[in-house]
C-alpha positions in Angstrom: 18.2 4.8 -9.2 19.7 1.9 -6.9 20.1 1.5 -3.6 18.0 0.5 -0.9 15.1 2.1 0.9 15.3 3.1 4.8 12.7 3.5 7.2 13.7 6.0 9.7 12.1 6.1 13.4 10.5 9.5 12.7 8.8 7.6 9.9 10.9 9.2 6.9 11.7 7.0 3.8 15.0 7.6 2.6 16.7 5.7 -0.5 20.1 5.2 0.1 22.7 4.7 -2.8 25.4 2.9 -0.9 24.8 2.1 2.5 28.1 1.9 4.1 28.5 0.0 7.8 25.5 -2.0 9.3 23.5 0.8 9.7 22.7 4.4 8.4 22.4 6.9 11.3 19.0 7.8 12.5 17.4 5.1 11.0 15.6 2.1 12.9 18.2 0.0 11.2 15.2 -1.7 9.0 16.3 -1.9 5.3 13.6 -3.1 2.6 15.3 -5.3 0.7 12.4 -7.6 0.0 9.0 -8.0 -0.3 9.0 -9.8 3.0 10.3 -7.0 4.8 8.2 -4.9 3.0 4.8 -7.0 3.5 5.6 -6.9 7.5 5.6 -3.0 7.5 2.4 -2.7 5.5 0.8 -5.1 7.8 1.9 -3.3 10.7 -0.1 -0.2 9.1 -3.4 -2.5 8.5 -2.6 -3.3 4.7 -3.7 -6.7 3.6 -2.9 -9.0 0.9 -5.4 -8.6 -1.9 -6.0 -10.8 -4.9 -4.1 -13.0 -6.7 -2.8 -11.6 -9.8 -0.1 -13.5 -11.2 2.0 -10.5 -12.4 1.0 -8.3 -9.2 1.3 -8.2 -5.7 -1.5 -6.0 -4.2 -2.3 -4.7 -1.0 -5.6 -3.1 0.4 -6.6 -1.5 3.6 -10.3 -2.2 4.9 -10.5 1.1 6.1 -9.7 3.0 2.8 -10.4 2.6 -1.0 -6.9 2.4 -1.9 -4.9 -0.2 -3.5 -1.3 -0.6 -3.6 0.0 -2.8 -7.0 3.3 -4.1 -7.1 5.3 -5.9 -9.6 6.0 -9.7 -8.4 9.4 -9.3 -9.2 11.3 -7.1 -6.2 14.0 -6.2 -8.6 11.5 -4.1 -10.8 10.3 -2.2 -8.0 10.9 1.1 -8.6 11.0 4.6 -6.8 7.2 5.2 -8.6 6.0 2.3 -6.6 7.7 3.8 -3.3 6.2 6.7 -3.9 2.7 5.3 -4.2 2.9 3.6 -1.1 4.3 6.8 0.8 1.2 8.8 -0.7 -1.1 6.1 0.5 0.4 6.3 4.1 1.1 9.9 4.1 0.5 10.3 7.8 3.4 7.4 8.5 5.9 8.4 5.6 7.4 11.1 4.3 10.0 11.5 1.4 13.0 13.8 1.4 15.9 14.2 -0.6 19.1 13.6 0.8 
């Protein structure tokens, strides 16, 4: 799967294969193209950087026992990683087929 993950205003996340123009209709115009963007979104939901594993980027939420573990290299970020984020934030995001 290639493309970019788009976070919509209503909390829906969508993988866009070939986005056209500057935005995708109905979105916040926020395209997750790097870990900097993703980390800012996770921080707004209460997630904090955790541990200093040289191979992983990890986030922990103090109010839960959950841990999000991602590969350090954003190019290795896969749909299973996004699914993990969505499941651990299910009141904020929903995955739908487009």
